[in-house]
C-alpha positions as CSV (number, residue, x, y, z in Angstrom):
1,M,-64.1,49.6,16.6
2,D,-65.0,52.8,18.4
3,P,-67.4,52.2,21.3
4,M,-68.9,55.7,21.0
5,P,-71.2,56.1,17.9
6,D,-70.8,59.1,15.8
7,K,-73.1,62.1,16.5
8,P,-76.2,61.9,14.4
9,K,-76.2,64.4,11.5
10,H,-79.6,65.8,12.5
11,A,-78.4,66.7,16.0
12,R,-78.9,70.4,16.9
13,S,-76.3,72.6,18.4
14,P,-76.9,74.1,21.8
15,A,-79.1,77.2,21.9
16,S,-76.1,79.3,22.9
17,D,-74.6,78.5,19.5
18,A,-77.8,79.5,17.6
19,P,-77.9,82.9,15.9
20,R,-80.0,85.5,17.7
21,P,-82.8,87.3,15.8
22,D,-82.5,91.1,15.3
23,G,-86.2,91.7,16.2
24,P,-89.4,90.1,17.2
25,V,-90.2,86.5,16.0
26,I,-93.6,85.3,15.1
27,G,-94.7,81.7,15.5
28,V,-97.8,80.4,13.7
29,D,-99.7,77.1,14.5
30,P,-101.6,76.7,11.3
31,G,-105.2,75.4,11.0
32,L,-108.1,75.8,8.6
33,R,-110.6,76.8,11.3
34,R,-108.3,78.1,14.1
35,T,-104.8,79.4,13.6
36,G,-102.7,80.3,16.7
37,Y,-100.0,82.8,16.7
38,A,-97.5,84.4,19.1
39,V,-95.1,87.3,18.7
40,L,-91.9,86.9,20.8
41,A,-89.2,89.3,21.7
42,E,-85.9,89.0,23.5
43,A,-86.2,89.0,27.3
44,A,-83.8,90.4,29.9
45,R,-82.2,87.0,30.5
46,P,-80.4,85.0,27.8
47,C,-82.2,82.1,26.2
48,E,-85.6,83.5,27.3
49,A,-88.3,85.2,25.3
50,R,-91.1,87.7,26.2
51,V,-94.5,87.2,24.7
52,C,-95.5,90.5,23.1
53,E,-98.8,89.3,21.7
54,A,-100.6,85.9,21.3
55,G,-104.0,84.9,20.0
56,V,-106.1,82.8,17.7
57,I,-107.5,83.6,14.3
58,R,-110.9,82.0,14.0
59,L,-112.2,81.2,10.6
60,H,-115.8,80.2,9.7
61,A,-115.9,76.4,9.0
62,A,-118.9,76.8,6.8
63,E,-117.0,79.0,4.3
64,A,-115.4,77.4,1.3
65,L,-111.7,76.6,1.7
66,P,-110.4,79.3,-0.7
67,L,-112.4,82.0,1.2
68,R,-111.0,80.8,4.5
69,L,-107.4,80.9,3.1
70,L,-108.0,84.4,1.8
71,E,-109.3,85.5,5.2
72,L,-106.3,83.8,6.9
73,D,-103.9,85.6,4.6
74,R,-105.6,89.0,5.3
75,C,-105.5,88.4,9.1
76,L,-101.8,87.4,9.0
77,D,-101.0,90.4,6.8
78,D,-102.7,92.7,9.4
79,L,-100.8,91.0,12.2
80,L,-97.4,91.6,10.4
81,A,-98.2,95.2,9.4
């Protein structure tokens, strides 16, 4: 019997093996009242990122959910444009 267990199938490869994006990357932390976002670009050193823009989209909690989702969609569209 092998004393070393097999590597788990869900293990991730090192960051150096990961493909590099061709342009900026956007990260979104979704929420129904506040949605955070950040736009990242490649930095001068490998495996680092530069924050180009970051912020919070604030939605009105009193609005009906469909209206909040519509407003969130509009805000994200504006951000990506």
